[in-house]
C-alpha positions in Angstrom: 69.7 2.4 89.7 69.4 1.4 86.1 67.5 -1.7 86.9 65.0 0.3 89.0 64.5 2.8 86.2 64.1 0.0 83.7 61.6 -1.8 86.0 59.5 1.4 86.3 59.5 2.0 82.6 58.5 -1.5 81.8 55.7 -1.3 84.5 54.4 1.9 82.9 54.5 0.3 79.5 52.6 -2.8 80.7 50.0 -0.6 82.5 49.5 1.4 79.4 49.1 -1.8 77.3 46.5 -3.1 79.7 44.6 0.1 79.5 44.6 0.1 75.7 43.5 -3.5 75.7 40.7 -2.9 78.1 39.4 0.1 76.2 39.6 -1.8 72.9 37.7 -4.7 74.5 35.0 -2.4 75.8 34.6 -0.7 72.5 34.4 -4.0 70.7 31.9 -5.4 73.2 29.7 -2.3 72.8 29.9 -2.5 69.0 29.0 -6.2 69.0 26.1 -5.6 71.3 24.8 -3.0 68.8 25.5 -5.3 65.9 23.8 -8.4 67.2 21.9 -8.8 64.0 23.9 -11.3 62.0 21.1 -13.9 62.2 18.4 -11.3 61.6 19.9 -9.6 58.5 19.2 -11.2 55.2 21.4 -8.9 53.0 24.2 -6.5 53.5 21.7 -3.6 53.1 19.7 -5.0 56.0 22.8 -5.3 58.1 23.9 -1.8 57.3 20.4 -0.4 57.9 20.2 -2.1 61.3 23.7 -0.9 62.2 22.8 2.7 61.3 19.6 2.4 63.3 21.5 1.1 66.3 24.0 4.0 66.0 21.2 6.5 65.8 19.5 5.0 68.9 22.8 4.9 70.8 23.3 8.6 70.0 19.7 9.5 70.8 18.9 10.5 67.2 16.3 7.8 66.6 13.7 8.9 64.1 10.1 7.8 63.4 9.7 5.9 60.2 7.4 7.6 57.8 6.8 4.8 55.4 8.6 2.5 53.0 11.9 3.6 51.6 11.9 3.9 47.8 14.0 1.4 45.9 16.6 2.8 43.6 16.3 2.5 39.9 18.7 0.6 37.6 21.5 3.1 38.0 21.4 4.1 41.7 23.0 7.4 42.8 25.3 6.9 45.7 24.6 9.3 48.5 27.3 9.3 51.1 25.7 10.0 54.4 28.9 9.8 56.4 31.7 12.0 54.9 34.2 9.9 56.8 33.1 6.7 55.1 35.3 5.1 52.4 34.3 5.6 48.8 34.5 2.4 46.7 34.4 2.7 42.9 33.9 -0.3 40.6 35.3 -0.6 37.1 31.7 -1.5 35.9 28.6 -2.8 37.6 28.2 -5.7 35.2 30.5 -8.1 33.4 29.9 -10.9 31.0 32.4 -13.8 30.6 32.3 -17.2 28.9 31.8 -20.3 31.0 35.1 -21.6 32.1 36.7 -18.1 31.7 38.7 -16.4 34.4 37.3 -13.7 36.7 39.2 -11.6 39.3 36.7 -10.3 41.8 39.0 -7.8 43.5 40.1 -6.6 40.0 36.6 -5.0 39.6 37.5 -2.3 42.2 39.0 0.6 40.3 39.5 2.9 43.2 38.9 3.3 46.9 39.4 6.5 49.0 39.0 7.6 52.5 39.6 10.7 54.7 42.3 9.0 56.7 43.3 5.6 55.4 45.5 5.0 52.4 44.6 2.9 49.4 46.7 -0.1 50.4 45.0 -0.3 53.8 41.5 0.1 52.3 42.1 -2.6 49.6 43.0 -5.1 52.4 39.7 -4.3 54.1 37.4 -4.8 51.1 34.6 -7.3 51.6 32.9 -9.1 48.7 29.7 -10.9 49.5 28.0 -13.4 47.2 28.9 -16.6 45.5 29.7 -17.3 41.8 30.9 -20.2 39.7 32.7 -19.3 36.4 32.0 -22.8 35.1 28.2 -22.6 35.5 26.2 -20.2 33.3 24.0 -17.7 35.1 23.8 -14.3 36.7 25.6 -13.8 40.0 25.2 -10.8 42.3 28.3 -9.7 44.2 28.1 -6.9 46.8 31.3 -4.9 47.5 31.9 -2.8 50.6 34.8 -1.6 52.7 35.4 -0.5 56.2 38.0 1.9 57.2 40.2 1.6 60.4 37.7 3.9 62.2 34.9 1.4 61.5 33.1 3.5 58.9 31.4 1.5 56.1 31.3 2.4 52.5 28.0 2.3 50.6 27.4 -1.2 49.2 28.1 -1.5 45.5 26.3 -4.2 43.5 28.1 -6.0 40.8 26.5 -8.5 38.4 28.7 -11.3 36.9 27.1 -13.0 33.9 28.5 -16.3 33.0 27.4 -17.4 29.5 
């Protein structure tokens, strides 16, 4: 009797696991189809804009373009269009160091918040795009963003590292 009950319980658990895996696979496949733009996007902003456009088209909310989007000034105001998106805050948007000095790229994030995920989870999901070399003088642009466990992306934050 116990063996039969155990067999039934294990069968239900396996069926449930297969169902979850299939759903996850389907969601991932659909998301990848919408995001087939890796080769087309030159910057993170292009990538996010294309992803937003794909999301709008998928939900039937596509809009006509009315003209070029204005470029933000030197101190852009962050407008969060998705209230569920993580909010990433940098210590500063520009840092100068001496050539050969040390630089901690993740240390430039002062805070990150989200409606569901905790700080620890979000810090592990931070993405930093851009290259830099602390031994070679120059200006290096790094772009910070984060995705939460629901797939929402934070606005991209630009950070300039100046090596003198």
